[in-house]
Backbone bond lengths (Angstrom), bond angles and torsions (degrees), N, CA, C in turn:
res aa  C-N    CA-C-N  psi(-1)  N-CA   C-N-CA  omega(-1)  CA-C   N-CA-C  phi
1 X - - - 1.444 - - 1.527 108.94 -
2 X 1.289 116.26 130.24 1.452 122.19 177.60 1.519 108.61 -100.55
3 X 1.331 115.12 131.48 1.465 119.87 179.47 1.521 109.47 -97.80
4 X 1.320 115.43 145.23 1.464 120.43 175.95 1.531 108.90 -79.35
5 X 1.323 115.23 164.55 1.463 119.41 176.24 1.522 110.90 -57.55
6 X 1.320 116.16 -40.42 1.463 120.36 179.67 1.527 110.99 -60.66
7 X 1.318 117.33 -43.42 1.462 120.91 179.65 1.531 111.20 -65.42
8 X 1.315 116.55 -39.07 1.464 120.65 179.50 1.521 110.72 -65.13
9 X 1.341 116.70 -46.66 1.467 120.60 179.30 1.525 110.13 -63.94
10 X 1.323 117.77 -39.47 1.462 120.86 178.91 1.528 110.56 -63.56
11 X 1.323 117.66 -41.83 1.472 120.76 176.87 1.525 110.55 -63.43
12 X 1.329 116.54 -41.21 1.467 120.11 177.39 1.520 110.55 -61.79
13 X 1.317 116.75 -42.50 1.460 121.16 -179.78 1.528 110.82 -61.95
14 X 1.306 116.95 -45.56 1.469 121.13 179.03 1.527 110.14 -62.05
15 X 1.324 116.52 -44.19 1.467 120.53 179.07 1.525 111.33 -62.41
16 X 1.325 116.36 -42.51 1.466 120.02 179.58 1.524 111.82 -64.71
17 X 1.327 117.09 -36.44 1.468 119.71 176.93 1.521 110.57 -60.42
18 X 1.328 117.07 -46.37 1.461 120.97 179.36 1.528 110.97 -66.03
19 X 1.323 116.35 -42.02 1.464 121.96 179.33 1.528 110.52 -60.13
20 X 1.344 116.40 -44.50 1.468 120.69 179.29 1.523 111.47 -61.17
21 X 1.321 116.81 -42.55 1.463 120.35 178.79 1.528 110.41 -60.68
22 X 1.320 116.55 -44.79 1.458 120.25 179.77 1.531 111.05 -64.76
23 X 1.322 117.19 -39.41 1.460 120.15 177.82 1.528 111.57 -67.39
24 X 1.310 117.26 -33.88 1.467 120.20 176.22 1.524 110.23 -62.64
25 X 1.334 116.56 -45.60 1.462 120.01 176.69 1.528 110.65 -62.18
26 X 1.316 115.71 -43.34 1.457 121.06 -178.76 1.527 110.68 -59.90
27 X 1.323 117.35 -46.60 1.463 119.48 -178.74 1.531 111.21 -68.06
28 X 1.328 117.48 -36.54 1.465 120.83 177.86 1.521 111.96 -63.53
29 X 1.316 116.34 -34.35 1.460 120.96 -174.76 1.523 113.11 -97.92
30 X 1.311 117.64 2.65 1.469 121.15 -177.73 1.522 109.94 -58.21
31 X 1.324 115.55 134.78 1.455 120.64 -175.71 1.514 115.11 -83.19
32 X 1.303 117.50 -18.63 1.463 120.27 -178.75 1.527 109.54 -131.48
33 X 1.316 117.48 157.19 1.466 119.67 176.90 1.532 112.51 -60.01
34 X 1.322 116.63 -35.71 1.463 119.74 179.64 1.527 111.38 -64.93
35 X 1.325 115.64 -44.04 1.465 119.81 178.91 1.524 110.45 -65.87
36 X 1.325 116.83 -39.97 1.457 120.39 176.10 1.526 110.56 -58.44
37 X 1.318 117.15 -47.34 1.466 120.64 -179.09 1.520 111.50 -60.44
38 X 1.328 117.60 -42.60 1.473 121.18 178.49 1.528 110.96 -64.00
39 X 1.316 116.39 -46.86 1.471 120.49 -179.25 1.519 110.17 -64.89
40 X 1.314 117.01 -40.37 1.454 120.62 -179.51 1.529 110.71 -66.64
41 X 1.314 117.19 -36.74 1.468 120.56 176.95 1.531 110.36 -63.89
42 X 1.318 116.91 -42.75 1.470 120.49 176.53 1.525 110.72 -62.96
43 X 1.334 116.88 -40.23 1.461 121.59 177.61 1.529 110.35 -59.38
44 X 1.318 117.03 -46.04 1.463 121.18 179.98 1.528 111.13 -63.71
45 X 1.324 117.16 -39.88 1.470 120.81 177.12 1.526 110.67 -62.57
46 X 1.320 116.48 -44.53 1.473 120.83 179.35 1.521 110.53 -63.95
47 X 1.331 116.81 -36.69 1.460 121.13 177.56 1.523 110.48 -61.71
48 X 1.323 116.84 -43.97 1.463 121.00 179.05 1.534 111.32 -65.10
49 X 1.325 117.10 -39.91 1.465 120.41 178.26 1.526 110.74 -65.87
50 X 1.339 116.81 -40.38 1.462 120.51 178.25 1.520 109.64 -62.85
51 X 1.310 117.65 -43.26 1.469 121.22 178.81 1.523 110.33 -62.30
52 X 1.329 116.91 -40.63 1.470 120.72 178.73 1.526 110.88 -62.02
53 X 1.333 117.78 -37.43 1.469 120.91 176.64 1.519 110.44 -64.00
54 X 1.331 117.27 -45.25 1.463 120.64 177.39 1.525 110.53 -58.47
55 X 1.324 116.12 -47.82 1.466 119.72 -178.30 1.520 111.69 -62.35
56 X 1.329 117.48 -39.35 1.473 121.45 177.27 1.525 109.97 -62.59
57 X 1.317 117.05 -43.88 1.464 120.65 -179.66 1.527 111.04 -64.68
58 X 1.321 116.88 -39.77 1.463 120.66 177.93 1.523 110.22 -67.20
59 X 1.338 116.59 -46.30 1.468 121.09 -179.90 1.523 112.28 -59.46
60 X 1.330 116.68 -36.67 1.468 121.09 -178.51 1.529 112.34 -82.38
61 X 1.335 116.58 -7.88 1.463 119.93 -179.04 1.519 113.38 81.86
62 X 1.324 117.35 15.05 1.461 121.42 179.63 1.519 111.58 -84.59
63 X 1.315 116.62 -13.31 1.456 122.23 -179.98 1.517 107.06 -144.66
64 X 1.309 116.68 138.54 1.460 118.86 176.69 1.521 108.97 -114.77
65 X 1.301 114.18 143.43 1.462 120.43 -179.63 1.520 107.72 -123.05
66 X 1.310 115.16 124.34 1.459 119.70 178.04 1.519 108.77 -128.11
67 X 1.311 115.22 144.80 1.458 120.38 177.36 1.521 109.14 -70.52
68 X 1.310 115.63 141.88 1.450 121.02 178.79 1.524 109.52 -93.31
69 X 1.311 115.56 150.30 1.464 120.15 177.49 1.534 109.16 -75.79
70 X 1.311 115.26 162.30 1.466 119.99 177.55 1.516 111.47 -57.77
71 X 1.324 117.02 -39.81 1.467 119.78 -178.76 1.539 110.96 -67.98
72 X 1.316 118.06 -36.19 1.465 120.45 177.02 1.526 110.90 -66.50
73 X 1.326 116.12 -40.66 1.463 120.60 178.06 1.524 109.77 -64.77
74 X 1.308 117.66 -43.81 1.465 121.90 179.30 1.522 110.67 -62.95
75 X 1.318 117.19 -40.42 1.466 121.67 178.87 1.534 110.42 -62.61
76 X 1.322 116.72 -44.93 1.463 120.78 179.00 1.529 110.47 -65.04
77 X 1.329 116.52 -40.02 1.465 120.94 177.65 1.523 110.80 -60.33
78 X 1.323 116.63 -47.31 1.458 120.76 -179.23 1.531 111.40 -62.22
79 X 1.315 116.12 -38.93 1.463 120.27 178.51 1.526 110.69 -63.75
80 X 1.342 116.98 -45.88 1.463 120.53 179.62 1.530 110.52 -66.41
81 X 1.317 117.24 -37.75 1.461 121.30 178.00 1.530 110.34 -61.81
82 X 1.333 116.31 -42.48 1.464 121.04 178.91 1.525 110.46 -63.88
83 X 1.313 116.64 -45.15 1.472 120.32 179.22 1.512 110.51 -60.62
84 X 1.325 116.75 -42.52 1.465 121.40 179.73 1.519 110.72 -62.63
85 X 1.324 117.05 -43.11 1.456 120.87 179.46 1.523 111.62 -65.57
86 X 1.320 117.15 -35.67 1.461 120.68 178.90 1.529 111.86 -68.49
87 X 1.321 116.24 -25.62 1.464 120.95 -179.03 1.529 111.78 -77.30
88 X 1.316 117.64 -17.55 1.474 120.48 -177.43 1.492 112.17 -73.83
């Protein structure tokens, strides 16, 4: 099976998202300041790589980004607030 560039970048993006989450946990749980600094540096690098994947996808037209209206943002906020309250 041959993968397209879009599929490869999408797989990289998904992998970077998971990697960033793991690095966030790693830096939070680091036992020493030195280990925290190393983990945090890796986290920042992964963040930059993830952003580069997004920008590549946008530049290639594989993903579109549009600004949301205030009412759409408020609607999403209210939905998340409700979900959070239901979890309590």
